[in-house]
C-alpha positions as CSV (number, residue, x, y, z in Angstrom):
1,M,-26.3,91.2,-17.4
2,V,-23.1,93.2,-17.6
3,A,-23.0,96.8,-16.5
4,A,-21.6,99.3,-19.0
5,G,-18.6,100.0,-16.9
6,D,-17.9,96.2,-16.7
7,A,-18.1,95.5,-20.4
8,G,-15.0,93.6,-21.5
9,K,-13.8,93.2,-17.9
10,G,-14.4,89.4,-18.0
11,D,-12.5,89.2,-21.3
12,V,-9.4,90.8,-19.8
13,D,-9.6,88.3,-16.9
14,V,-9.6,85.4,-19.4
15,A,-6.5,86.7,-21.1
16,D,-4.9,87.2,-17.6
17,K,-5.7,83.7,-16.6
18,L,-4.1,82.3,-19.7
19,D,-1.0,84.6,-19.2
20,I,-1.5,86.1,-22.7
21,E,0.7,89.1,-23.3
22,P,0.8,91.7,-26.0
23,E,2.5,90.6,-29.3
24,M,2.5,86.9,-28.3
25,V,1.9,84.6,-31.2
26,V,-1.1,82.2,-30.4
27,Q,-2.0,79.3,-32.6
28,E,-5.4,77.6,-32.3
29,F,-6.1,73.9,-32.8
30,G,-9.4,72.1,-32.5
31,W,-11.8,74.9,-33.4
32,D,-15.4,73.8,-33.8
33,E,-18.8,75.4,-33.5
34,D,-18.8,74.8,-29.7
35,V,-15.7,77.0,-28.9
36,D,-16.2,80.1,-26.7
37,D,-15.9,83.0,-29.1
38,D,-15.6,85.5,-26.2
39,V,-12.5,83.7,-25.0
40,R,-11.0,83.8,-28.5
41,A,-11.8,87.4,-28.8
42,A,-10.2,88.2,-25.5
43,I,-7.0,86.5,-26.5
44,E,-6.9,88.2,-29.9
45,E,-7.4,91.6,-28.2
46,R,-4.7,91.0,-25.7
47,C,-2.1,89.6,-28.1
48,G,-3.0,92.2,-30.7
49,S,-3.5,89.8,-33.6
50,E,-5.7,87.1,-34.9
51,L,-5.2,83.5,-33.7
52,L,-3.1,81.4,-36.2
53,D,-5.0,78.5,-37.6
54,E,-3.8,74.8,-37.6
55,D,-2.0,75.2,-40.9
56,A,0.3,78.1,-39.9
57,D,4.1,77.4,-40.0
58,E,5.3,80.0,-37.5
59,V,7.0,79.5,-34.1
60,V,4.4,80.3,-31.5
61,D,4.4,81.3,-27.8
62,V,1.0,79.7,-26.9
63,V,-0.9,76.9,-28.4
64,L,-4.7,76.9,-27.7
65,L,-6.0,73.4,-28.0
66,W,-9.8,73.0,-27.8
67,W,-10.2,69.3,-26.9
68,R,-13.2,67.0,-26.4
69,D,-13.4,63.4,-25.1
70,D,-14.2,62.1,-28.6
71,D,-11.4,64.0,-30.4
72,G,-9.1,61.1,-30.6
73,D,-5.7,60.4,-29.0
74,L,-4.6,63.4,-26.9
75,T,-1.0,62.3,-26.6
76,D,-0.6,62.2,-30.4
77,T,-2.2,65.6,-30.7
78,L,0.0,67.1,-28.0
79,L,3.1,65.7,-29.8
80,D,1.8,67.4,-33.1
81,V,1.0,70.7,-31.5
82,M,4.4,70.9,-29.7
83,T,6.1,71.2,-33.1
84,P,5.6,75.0,-33.6
85,L,5.9,75.8,-29.9
86,A,8.8,78.0,-28.8
87,D,11.2,76.7,-26.1
88,E,9.5,78.7,-23.4
89,G,6.0,78.3,-24.9
90,V,2.9,76.7,-23.3
91,I,0.0,74.7,-24.4
92,W,-3.5,75.5,-23.0
93,V,-5.7,72.4,-23.3
94,L,-9.3,73.7,-23.2
95,T,-11.9,71.0,-22.3
96,P,-15.6,71.2,-21.6
97,K,-16.4,71.6,-17.9
98,T,-17.7,68.7,-15.8
99,G,-21.1,67.5,-16.8
100,R,-20.9,69.0,-20.4
101,D,-20.8,67.1,-23.6
102,G,-17.2,66.2,-24.4
103,Y,-16.0,66.4,-20.8
104,V,-12.4,65.0,-20.4
105,E,-11.2,63.4,-17.2
106,P,-8.3,65.4,-15.7
107,S,-6.4,62.1,-15.3
108,D,-6.5,61.7,-19.1
109,I,-4.9,65.1,-19.6
110,A,-2.3,64.4,-16.9
111,E,-1.4,61.0,-18.5
112,A,-1.1,62.4,-22.1
113,A,1.0,65.4,-20.8
114,S,3.4,63.1,-18.9
115,T,3.7,60.7,-21.9
116,S,4.4,63.8,-24.1
117,N,7.1,65.0,-21.7
118,L,5.1,68.0,-20.6
119,A,4.3,69.3,-17.1
120,Q,0.9,70.4,-16.0
121,T,1.5,73.7,-14.4
122,A,-1.9,75.3,-13.8
123,N,-5.7,75.0,-14.3
124,A,-8.2,77.8,-14.9
125,G,-11.9,78.3,-15.5
126,V,-12.2,79.7,-19.1
127,G,-15.6,81.1,-19.9
128,D,-18.9,79.4,-18.8
129,A,-18.3,76.0,-20.4
130,W,-14.6,75.4,-20.6
131,M,-11.7,74.6,-18.3
132,G,-8.1,75.3,-19.2
133,T,-5.1,73.1,-18.3
134,R,-1.7,74.7,-18.8
135,L,1.1,72.5,-20.0
136,A,4.8,73.4,-20.5
137,Y,8.0,71.6,-21.4
138,R,9.5,69.8,-18.4
139,K,12.5,71.6,-17.1
140,T,15.7,69.5,-17.3
141,K,18.4,69.8,-14.8
142,S,21.6,70.7,-16.5
143,K,25.0,70.0,-15.1
144,R,27.5,72.9,-15.3
């Protein structure tokens, strides 16, 4: 049970964990009945707008990808969701925690990220049932 003074405190923590800032544009992929609506609400509250759905054509700061073991090929999906991503944008792959239906091995995420030329930069517990893995474009060394 949450005390009245703590209401919403967990929501802010989720947005903080995911580095969501006001006015960021966040696009969501992989929504289904099992997603954590509290996580979605916290992100919407922090960024100040609704999450864009899979059909949006805008450039986005953050892609929120709900992913389960039986959702198909993660590498292909990462390549698809990178299309609207800004140069400094990030992808949060949200997967069910260990022992839950749809659990994804961390090595599967790491392999798909590497194949997609993304770097895994952080992990965070997101809600009671989901784990987040932050992926970003690999930094290339430029010669000047």
